[in-house]
Steps between C-alpha positions, in 0.01 A plus 500: 500500500517774271164670397443518127240762451446431124464130566241546777302742289494257212411196711121462532353458855397158615138439406483788268329465161524744215171649420362363178380754245149432370496416132305770295250362241614538140307792325242370251612478144343724236345194338316396815376859555372505142328162548335622807372802338371305195319257742327788668394658172367158388309461824332843443438481129392133460149545637459810286614329181263206588211748538589679175508157315158412644368831407606457136348147509170639622502766205585226246250253645217748483575702178664242280469137377873435561536209749673621815517357856215660685559593860226540757364852470557706818550859595874509429498367143184683404620849602684575188334261248373806297854622478614161364226511235728666237722192518233313304538774237890435492426143409248599233758742359765239496271261294401786276860574422592147451208442249609815318862396468378148372254658256777711355758222497263255332340773286152372599181632313349809636184336609677224690732754658209707608305210647804415721525861624121500568466168676813461709396742768153338507648152543749626768236665710235234444254769377422617848499866389289418195243339724468839693490682170218283379297534821536880512403533138179307574431719813560822310275391206211434738441862568357403829552659846812458707359193689405329174837553349677362816269200484602438138862502606429213726311290231715229373329496162629679194237721331484597139659837549802336669546266198466797262766707682736210551493427123549865427797521739676192338441634147633843589798358690581253216495782244719733704751216570517438129584871444766503776847541349754238596749750617677521845328826573151384424516168650683630805238768562226237497694293738510786740133548464426176652683607820361857493126396475542251788668774720225733425227246570671418843518886574130541423402222735706658771385859427138487386189432707367146493135420379447225756651336804546155340676370201846484365580869491380547859715206613826640357416860588421417869817276530733785380610816685338709239709818535830303488384291224403815288857624562667173390263481194568865409874425509446194265300714263772770487768247451308358203444834352862583535574219252193526289522870399876508417460167308181594309530872462179609341363163532576489872324833558204377300473179702518701817227721393282189399575341844398805687190532297401143580568559860287810512217318330529220731463723813209684348298190395576337836376793700190590285372154422617270777583718789859394503729240346472117514726214372300469179534876436882461556509239228294724274740782554811289430370359180393845372832661612692226316300554175517881521872502561551256206270720283706809605829324422398379146349849432827680600720254308281540185503871530886508541529276197278737285682810623847350433 
């Protein structure tokens, strides 16, 4: 039998099986890779966003009358509640701007327009800062020693000097609101004032010494990492000023000077008469700062009008 080399080489041996190549898994698609990355980001950021939302809810629940869901206060959502305080000012600013637009569109009488400007921030905040303003005015008018002043701040009753100062504040605020021009520049500057005064108030709580180891100011100051909170609030102040000064020009600089003067007065009175700041003093500062900035804005607007 003739041997055929090619045939023998091509014929497989008996019982021989060709090795099977292992199938390689298909490479993941770009869409699946993107979905995996988004899932990882969501897993990392969802708890942070939830904490940020709870922090904003704590600020609105404490410093406004706006109904918001209230979480259980804990260390996480209290850490930066002071930094979320200017968000209440943003809501006040939006309401102030909407009322100004409506007053201009409807050509409302000056007194009615001024009443809306004056009362809207009070309604939105529930008057919590005016309560501190009234208590502090009573304490300062007592001319007592430090312990007596601090005791008056705790007294829930409203004294005669508080009533007098509150009436004076409302009359002054109403008159200045009536004199405020209905221009984009003037109304916009006052809108930014609501944000700036709250950023300054939060910064003061995180920076200045406390008068006592109880109360609202102590609660928020102790919950916050004070150095980091000061840095965040300083950034918020600078961002607000970066809009206020270019928008207002002379008016913006005048409002900044008024705000710094109110802050300096706040720190001086707190140290000299109370040994530090309290929640009532913070409200006293905020109402004075608002009134002083409004006065500076109106004065600058009138001066520019007379010089034009």
